[in-house]
C-alpha positions in Angstrom: 6.4 18.2 -41.7 8.1 15.0 -41.6 10.0 15.7 -38.4 6.8 17.1 -36.7 5.2 13.5 -37.4 8.2 11.6 -36.1 8.4 13.8 -33.0 4.5 13.4 -32.2 4.9 9.6 -33.0 7.6 9.4 -30.6 5.6 11.1 -27.8 2.5 8.9 -28.4 4.8 5.7 -28.1 6.6 7.1 -25.2 3.2 7.4 -23.3 2.0 4.1 -24.2 5.2 2.6 -22.9 4.9 4.5 -19.5 1.1 3.7 -19.3 1.6 -0.1 -20.1 4.4 -0.4 -17.5 2.3 1.4 -14.9 -0.5 -1.1 -15.5 1.8 -4.0 -15.5 3.6 -3.1 -12.3 0.2 -2.4 -10.3 -1.4 -5.6 -11.6 1.3 -7.8 -10.8 1.4 -7.3 -7.2 -2.1 -7.8 -6.8 -1.8 -11.2 -8.7 1.4 -12.4 -7.0 4.9 -10.7 -7.0 7.7 -10.3 -4.9 7.1 -6.5 -3.9 4.1 -4.5 -2.9 3.6 -1.1 -1.4 0.7 -0.1 0.7 0.0 3.5 1.7 -2.3 4.5 4.5 -3.8 7.9 4.2 -6.4 10.3 6.0 -9.9 10.6 4.5 -12.9 12.6 5.8 -15.4 9.7 6.0 -14.1 6.8 8.3 -10.7 8.6 9.1 -8.2 6.5 7.2 -8.1 3.7 4.7 -5.0 2.1 2.7 -4.1 1.5 -1.0 -2.2 -1.3 -2.6 0.0 -0.2 -5.4 -2.1 2.8 -5.9 -5.2 1.2 -6.3 -8.3 2.3 -4.5 -8.3 3.3 -1.1 -10.3 0.8 1.4 -10.4 -0.1 4.8 -10.3 -3.8 4.1 -7.7 -5.1 1.4 -6.2 -8.2 0.2 -3.1 -8.9 -1.7 -1.2 -12.1 -2.9 2.5 -12.2 -3.1 5.1 -14.9 -3.9 7.2 -16.6 -1.0 9.9 -14.3 0.2 8.3 -11.2 -1.2 8.1 -8.1 0.9 5.3 -5.3 1.5 6.5 -1.8 2.4 3.8 0.2 4.5 3.9 3.9 4.2 2.0 5.7 6.7 0.6 9.1 5.0 -2.1 9.6 7.6 -2.3 12.5 10.3 -1.8 9.9 13.2 0.6 7.3 14.0 -0.1 3.6 12.9 1.3 0.5 14.7 1.2 -2.6 12.4 -0.2 -5.6 14.1 -0.2 -9.2 12.7 -3.1 -10.9 14.0 -2.8 -14.2 12.7 -0.5 -16.4 10.3 3.2 -17.6 10.1 5.8 -15.3 11.7 7.1 -12.5 9.4 10.3 -10.9 9.4 10.2 -6.9 9.9 12.8 -4.8 8.7 12.1 -1.5 10.9 9.7 -0.7 13.7 6.0 -1.7 13.6 5.1 2.0 14.9 5.0 4.2 11.9 4.8 7.1 14.1 5.0 10.2 11.7 3.8 11.1 8.3 6.2 9.3 5.7 7.4 6.5 8.2 7.6 3.3 6.7 7.7 -0.5 7.8 8.8 -3.3 5.6 7.7 -7.0 6.1 9.1 -10.0 4.4 6.9 -13.2 3.9 9.3 -16.2 4.3 6.4 -18.8 4.2 3.3 -19.9 2.3 0.0 -19.2 4.1 -2.5 -16.7 5.1 -1.6 -13.6 7.0 -3.8 -11.0 8.5 -2.8 -7.4 9.8 -4.6 -4.6 11.4 -3.3 -1.1 12.7 -3.5 0.4 16.3 -4.0 4.2 15.8 -2.5 6.9 17.9 -3.6 10.3 18.4 -3.7 13.2 15.5 -0.4 15.0 14.9 -2.7 18.0 13.9 -5.3 19.6 16.2 -8.7 20.3 14.4 -8.6 17.3 12.1 -12.3 16.5 11.4 -13.9 13.2 10.1 -17.4 12.1 9.4 -18.8 8.8 11.0 -17.0 5.7 12.7 -13.2 5.5 12.3 -12.4 2.5 9.9 -10.7 -0.4 11.0 -8.1 -1.4 8.8 -8.0 -5.0 7.9 -5.4 -6.6 5.3 -5.4 -10.4 4.2 -2.1 -11.4 2.7 -2.0 -14.5 0.8 1.5 -15.9 0.2 2.0 -18.6 -2.4 
């Protein structure tokens, strides 16, 4: 009986630690951190959207990171995406701006404080017969670097 109680208590504590770590990690990047991850995916309505650190998928997003921080963009959509900076100080890219296949990524480093704006230019679907409803979303991202 005592072993069973200790085992159950250990499992509960372990789950609590994992859940708390996930919450802190995702919240930190939204409130300013050195690293963020943005994933682009396909969806039925609007064709594509992006998510910051596992948060909700939306066509328009905003994130704050610290100066010198990085954002890794991952393309999990059914079409290629070219990452385009539309305004802000010059960024440093590690990798190509074109994420030309599913799983492709691009890393962007933000060396200066300021407001940066990004969008993507989409290419043709990798697969035939992909259906969507309504107009395609235009992806927009505001990055505030402090």
